[in-house]
Structures are given as C-alpha cells and as structure tokens.
C-alpha positions as CSV (number, residue, x, y, z in Angstrom):
1,X,-52.5,34.8,-18.8
2,X,-49.0,34.2,-17.5
3,X,-49.7,30.5,-17.5
4,X,-51.0,30.5,-21.0
5,X,-54.5,29.5,-20.0
6,X,-56.5,32.5,-21.1
7,X,-57.6,33.1,-24.7
8,X,-58.4,36.7,-25.5
9,X,-61.4,37.0,-27.8
10,X,-61.4,40.4,-29.6
11,X,-64.4,42.2,-30.9
12,X,-64.8,45.4,-32.9
13,X,-64.7,47.5,-29.7
14,X,-61.0,46.9,-29.3
15,X,-60.3,49.1,-32.3
16,X,-61.6,52.1,-30.4
17,X,-59.1,51.5,-27.6
18,X,-56.8,54.5,-27.5
19,X,-58.8,56.5,-30.1
20,X,-59.6,60.1,-28.9
21,X,-63.3,60.2,-27.9
22,X,-64.1,63.1,-30.2
23,X,-62.2,61.7,-33.2
24,X,-64.4,60.7,-36.1
25,X,-63.5,57.7,-38.2
26,X,-60.7,58.7,-40.6
27,X,-59.8,56.1,-43.3
28,X,-56.2,55.2,-42.8
29,X,-55.9,56.7,-39.4
30,X,-58.6,55.2,-37.1
31,X,-60.4,52.0,-37.7
32,X,-64.2,52.3,-38.0
33,X,-66.7,51.3,-35.4
34,X,-69.5,48.9,-36.3
35,X,-71.8,51.9,-36.7
36,X,-69.4,53.9,-38.8
37,X,-68.8,51.0,-41.1
38,X,-72.6,50.5,-41.5
39,X,-73.1,54.2,-42.3
40,X,-70.2,54.1,-44.8
41,X,-71.6,51.0,-46.7
42,X,-75.1,52.5,-46.5
43,X,-73.9,55.6,-48.4
44,X,-71.9,53.6,-50.9
45,X,-74.7,51.2,-51.8
46,X,-77.7,53.6,-51.5
47,X,-79.3,51.8,-48.6
48,X,-82.8,53.0,-47.9
49,X,-82.8,55.9,-45.4
50,X,-85.9,54.6,-43.6
51,X,-84.4,51.2,-42.9
52,X,-82.5,50.2,-39.6
53,X,-78.9,51.0,-39.9
54,X,-77.5,47.7,-38.9
55,X,-74.2,46.5,-40.3
56,X,-75.4,42.9,-41.1
57,X,-78.6,44.2,-42.7
58,X,-76.7,46.9,-44.7
59,X,-74.2,44.4,-45.9
60,X,-77.0,42.0,-47.0
61,X,-78.6,44.8,-49.0
62,X,-75.3,45.6,-50.7
63,X,-74.7,41.9,-51.4
64,X,-78.2,41.3,-52.9
65,X,-78.4,44.6,-54.9
66,X,-74.8,44.8,-56.2
67,X,-73.2,41.4,-55.6
68,X,-70.4,40.1,-53.4
69,X,-67.8,41.5,-55.7
70,X,-68.6,45.2,-55.2
71,X,-69.2,44.6,-51.4
72,X,-65.8,42.9,-51.1
73,X,-64.1,45.6,-53.1
74,X,-65.5,48.3,-50.8
75,X,-64.6,46.4,-47.6
76,X,-61.1,45.8,-49.0
77,X,-60.7,49.5,-49.7
78,X,-61.7,50.3,-46.1
79,X,-59.3,47.8,-44.4
80,X,-56.4,48.0,-46.8
81,X,-54.5,50.6,-44.8
82,X,-52.0,50.8,-41.9
83,X,-54.4,51.9,-39.2
84,X,-53.2,53.0,-35.8
85,X,-52.2,50.0,-33.6
86,X,-54.1,50.2,-30.3
87,X,-52.5,49.8,-26.8
88,X,-54.4,46.5,-26.5
89,X,-52.8,45.2,-29.7
90,X,-49.4,46.2,-28.5
91,X,-49.9,44.6,-25.1
92,X,-50.9,41.2,-26.6
93,X,-48.0,41.3,-29.1
94,X,-45.5,42.1,-26.3
95,X,-46.8,39.7,-23.7
96,X,-44.5,36.7,-24.5
97,X,-41.4,38.9,-24.3
98,X,-42.7,40.7,-21.2
99,X,-43.2,37.5,-19.4
100,X,-39.5,36.6,-20.0
101,X,-38.6,40.0,-18.6
102,X,-40.4,39.4,-15.3
103,X,-38.8,36.0,-14.9
104,X,-41.8,34.0,-16.0
105,X,-41.8,31.2,-18.6
106,X,-42.4,32.4,-22.2
107,X,-45.9,31.6,-23.3
108,X,-47.2,31.4,-26.8
109,X,-50.8,32.7,-27.1
110,X,-53.9,31.7,-28.9
111,X,-55.8,34.9,-29.7
112,X,-59.3,34.7,-31.3
113,X,-60.7,37.7,-33.2
114,X,-63.7,38.6,-35.3
115,X,-62.1,41.7,-36.8
116,X,-61.2,42.0,-40.5
117,X,-58.3,44.4,-40.1
118,X,-54.6,43.4,-39.6
119,X,-53.7,45.8,-36.7
120,X,-53.0,42.8,-34.4
121,X,-50.8,41.1,-37.0
122,X,-48.8,44.3,-37.5
123,X,-48.4,44.7,-33.8
124,X,-46.8,41.3,-33.6
125,X,-44.5,42.1,-36.5
126,X,-43.6,45.4,-34.9
127,X,-42.7,43.6,-31.7
128,X,-40.6,41.0,-33.7
129,X,-42.9,38.2,-32.4
130,X,-43.5,35.4,-34.9
131,X,-47.0,34.1,-35.3
132,X,-49.2,31.8,-37.3
133,X,-52.4,33.2,-38.8
134,X,-55.4,30.9,-39.3
135,X,-58.3,32.5,-41.1
136,X,-61.9,31.5,-42.0
137,X,-62.9,31.5,-45.7
138,X,-66.4,32.9,-46.2
139,X,-66.8,32.8,-50.0
140,X,-65.7,30.7,-53.0
141,X,-64.8,27.1,-53.6
142,X,-63.3,26.7,-50.1
143,X,-66.1,28.3,-48.2
144,X,-66.5,27.1,-44.6
145,X,-62.8,26.0,-44.2
146,X,-59.8,27.7,-42.7
147,X,-56.4,28.6,-44.2
148,X,-53.1,28.9,-42.5
149,X,-50.4,31.5,-43.1
150,X,-47.1,30.6,-41.5
151,X,-44.5,33.4,-40.6
152,X,-42.8,32.6,-43.9
153,X,-44.1,31.0,-47.0
154,X,-47.5,30.6,-48.8
155,X,-50.9,30.0,-47.2
156,X,-52.2,26.4,-46.9
157,X,-55.8,25.3,-47.0
158,X,-56.6,23.2,-44.0
159,X,-58.4,20.3,-45.7
160,X,-58.4,17.8,-42.8
161,X,-58.2,19.6,-39.5
162,X,-57.5,16.4,-37.4
163,X,-54.5,15.6,-39.5
164,X,-53.1,19.1,-40.0
165,X,-49.6,19.3,-38.4
166,X,-48.0,22.5,-39.8
167,X,-49.0,24.7,-36.8
168,X,-46.6,25.1,-33.9
169,X,-48.7,26.5,-31.1
170,X,-46.1,25.6,-28.5
171,X,-43.4,27.6,-30.4
172,X,-45.4,30.5,-31.9
173,X,-48.5,32.4,-31.0
174,X,-51.6,31.8,-33.2
175,X,-54.0,34.4,-34.3
176,X,-57.3,32.8,-35.2
177,X,-59.6,35.0,-37.3
178,X,-63.0,33.3,-37.2
179,X,-64.9,35.9,-39.4
180,X,-62.3,36.2,-42.1
181,X,-59.9,39.1,-42.9
182,X,-58.7,41.5,-45.5
183,X,-55.9,40.1,-47.7
184,X,-53.3,42.9,-48.1
185,X,-50.6,40.7,-49.5
186,X,-51.9,39.7,-52.9
187,X,-52.5,42.1,-55.8
188,X,-55.9,40.5,-56.5
189,X,-56.8,40.1,-52.8
190,X,-57.6,36.5,-53.5
191,X,-57.9,35.6,-49.8
192,X,-60.2,38.4,-48.9
193,X,-62.9,37.0,-46.6
194,X,-65.7,38.6,-44.6
195,X,-68.5,37.1,-42.6
196,X,-70.7,40.1,-42.6
197,X,-74.0,39.6,-44.4
198,X,-77.2,37.9,-43.1
199,X,-76.5,35.0,-45.5
200,X,-72.9,34.7,-44.3
201,X,-74.1,34.3,-40.7
202,X,-76.8,31.8,-41.7
203,X,-74.2,29.7,-43.6
204,X,-71.9,30.1,-40.6
205,X,-74.4,28.8,-38.2
206,X,-75.4,25.8,-40.3
207,X,-71.9,24.5,-40.7
208,X,-70.2,22.2,-38.2
209,X,-68.8,23.6,-35.0
210,X,-65.6,25.6,-35.2
211,X,-63.8,23.1,-33.0
212,X,-64.2,20.5,-35.8
213,X,-62.9,22.9,-38.5
214,X,-59.6,24.1,-36.9
215,X,-56.5,22.0,-36.3
216,X,-56.9,19.6,-33.4
217,X,-54.3,21.4,-31.2
218,X,-56.3,24.6,-31.5
219,X,-59.6,22.9,-30.8
220,X,-58.1,21.4,-27.6
221,X,-57.2,24.9,-26.4
222,X,-60.6,26.2,-27.2
223,X,-62.2,23.5,-25.0
224,X,-59.8,23.8,-22.1
225,X,-59.1,27.5,-21.6
226,X,-60.5,30.6,-19.8
227,X,-61.8,33.3,-22.1
228,X,-61.3,37.1,-21.9
229,X,-63.9,38.9,-24.0
230,X,-62.7,42.3,-25.1
231,X,-64.6,44.8,-27.2
232,X,-67.9,42.9,-27.2
233,X,-71.5,43.5,-26.2
234,X,-74.1,40.9,-25.8
235,X,-76.2,43.1,-28.0
236,X,-74.0,42.1,-30.9
237,X,-75.6,39.4,-32.9
238,X,-72.2,38.1,-34.1
239,X,-71.1,37.4,-30.5
240,X,-74.1,35.2,-29.9
241,X,-73.3,33.4,-33.1
242,X,-69.7,32.9,-32.0
243,X,-70.8,31.5,-28.6
244,X,-73.2,29.1,-30.3
245,X,-70.6,28.0,-32.9
246,X,-67.9,27.3,-30.2
247,X,-69.9,26.1,-27.2
248,X,-73.5,25.4,-28.3
249,X,-75.9,26.2,-25.5
250,X,-73.7,25.2,-22.7
251,X,-72.1,27.4,-20.1
252,X,-68.3,27.8,-20.3
253,X,-66.5,25.1,-18.4
254,X,-63.6,27.4,-17.4
255,X,-64.0,30.7,-15.5
256,X,-64.2,33.5,-18.1
257,X,-64.5,37.3,-18.1
258,X,-65.9,40.1,-20.2
259,X,-64.6,43.7,-20.1
260,X,-67.5,45.9,-21.3
261,X,-68.4,49.5,-20.8
262,X,-71.8,50.3,-19.3
263,X,-73.4,46.9,-19.6
264,X,-77.2,47.0,-19.0
265,X,-79.2,44.5,-16.9
266,X,-80.1,42.4,-19.9
267,X,-76.5,42.1,-21.0
268,X,-75.4,41.1,-17.5
269,X,-78.0,38.4,-17.5
270,X,-76.8,37.2,-21.0
271,X,-73.2,37.0,-19.7
272,X,-74.4,35.3,-16.6
273,X,-76.2,32.6,-18.5
274,X,-72.9,31.7,-20.1
275,X,-71.0,31.7,-16.8
276,X,-69.1,34.9,-17.7
277,X,-68.3,37.6,-15.2
278,X,-68.7,41.1,-16.7
279,X,-66.7,44.1,-15.5
280,X,-67.6,47.7,-16.3
281,X,-64.2,49.0,-17.1
282,X,-63.0,51.0,-20.2
283,X,-60.3,49.2,-22.2
284,X,-58.2,52.4,-21.8
285,X,-58.0,51.7,-18.1
286,X,-58.0,47.9,-18.2
287,X,-54.9,47.6,-20.4
288,X,-52.7,49.6,-18.1
289,X,-54.0,47.6,-15.2
290,X,-52.9,44.4,-16.9
291,X,-49.5,46.0,-17.5
292,X,-49.3,46.8,-13.8
293,X,-50.3,43.3,-12.8
294,X,-47.7,41.9,-15.1
295,X,-45.0,44.0,-13.5
296,X,-45.9,42.6,-10.1
297,X,-45.0,39.1,-11.3
298,X,-41.4,40.2,-11.2
299,X,-41.6,40.0,-7.4
300,X,-42.9,36.4,-7.5
301,X,-41.0,33.2,-8.2
302,X,-41.3,31.7,-11.6
303,X,-44.2,29.2,-12.1
304,X,-43.9,25.6,-13.3
C-alpha cells in the first residue's frame, strides 16, 4: 500500500465496520447491510413473503412490477443522507497524508467500490484530500459507460476511454464506482445509477470488460496491481460478476488478499481458485492493524 501497488476493492460489508453489533439499521445514521436493504425494498414494493429475500431478486421484482423510476426513487431516498463514516473510510482517505507523516513518498490511490453511498467520498472531503470520481451508468442513453467527476466542475461522460485525458491518477486519488452511485448533488438526481436488479447484472455481464470502458491509465492499474478485497463474501453473486468482468476466468496475476469474517470451506476454495489468500479477521481489528503497520514505516528509510 505504501508503494501504491494495492487496490482496495470495497464491498457492502465495509459499511458495517464500526457499527455497534446490536445496532439496527437506522436511516441517516447507519448504512444498511445487504439483507436490511433487501427487507426494506421488499416491504416498500409488496414482495411476496414466500419468496427468497435476496436483494437482486427483490430489486428485480420492484423493477418489473413498478418500474425503474419508483425503484430509483426509493434507493435515492435510502442513500441520500450523511451516514456515519466508518474507520475504514477514514483510513483510506487519510493514507496519502499519513504516508508523508511517516517519511514515505505520497501515493495517490485507486479505490474500487461496488457501494452506492458516498461515505468514502465524504471521508476524502473531510480529510481535505482531493479525488476524482469515476462512476458506472446503469440506465438511460449512456448505459454501459462511465462518467467522471473532477474535484471541481461538472461531470464528463467518458465516450472514448483510450483517448480520455482529464484524469490525473498521479496527482489525485481516484474512486472508481463500478456499480453506480447515488447522485446527491443534483435536484433531479439525474446521475443516479444502481446496478442492482437481475437485468442490470445480465446487461453488465454481456458488455465489454471494464478494462475497456475506463480510461486507459486506470485499466493499466487494474491489470498490474495487487487487490485487497474488503467487505466481500464469495457467496455474493455480485462479487463473482466483478471478478468475471475484470479478469475473466483467469487467476489474478498479482498476489491479492481478502479480509472476511468466518469464511466457510467453499468460500476458501472459491478464493483459492482466484489465487487470493483469505484471512478470517474482523474489519474492526484489521483497520487498527493497518494503522499500526503504517506507524512502523516511520522507523524505516523512505522507499524509491
């Protein structure tokens, strides 16, 4: 991480980091888990009680029975709030400055996330750390493309990824949201985007690889970096979709790691097939351990 060679890939589980174990989802206070969001949407859209309570399936039901408009409006209402920023979000946002404090070269990060909320972006703003936001578009005329939000100014649609030159990954960190995100800036939420239904995932899988949709400098990092999977389980269908979209069926070429609580045998085998080492550690313990390791760098000479 200190050398800028690790890409954190954040799943929904990171939003539970730092949340009291006995605390129920409270809109505006704690972000929902996948199960809590599924239950919420099931109640709002009268999902059959005898059906499996799966977020992708529930969202598909809402989409088919009520349309994408009501589904997007409900998702916007859920995520249009200043939820608590987790210790992991703060660690990532503070990493470039912390590296400077321990006499290491400043590194700008590429962080990939499938989460729809803006807790990570708010953590970066809170830390005074500029960043570029690159977000997938799941609906509308520009479906299947990415848009870029610079620290200042209006968003730009990335029409030709190989020719797009407005990103500055060497100067600013980049947050890459590959499943869309809530748009809290506009009154009409025109950039709201959520890969969440069965049809969305089917469309997502049938399009070209992500590396051909994002600007070439990000694609290069995706091909030549280690990955740190945080808040994921191999049981999550969306994770397997991500792995397929980015790497196909191949094993990862660079050593990568997954931090997952209580992985079962099947999940360990899944990770192993991808060449990923899995560690059974709660994020509440892992983040302070990263902080401690970072502090130890202060005793080491600066790298190249």
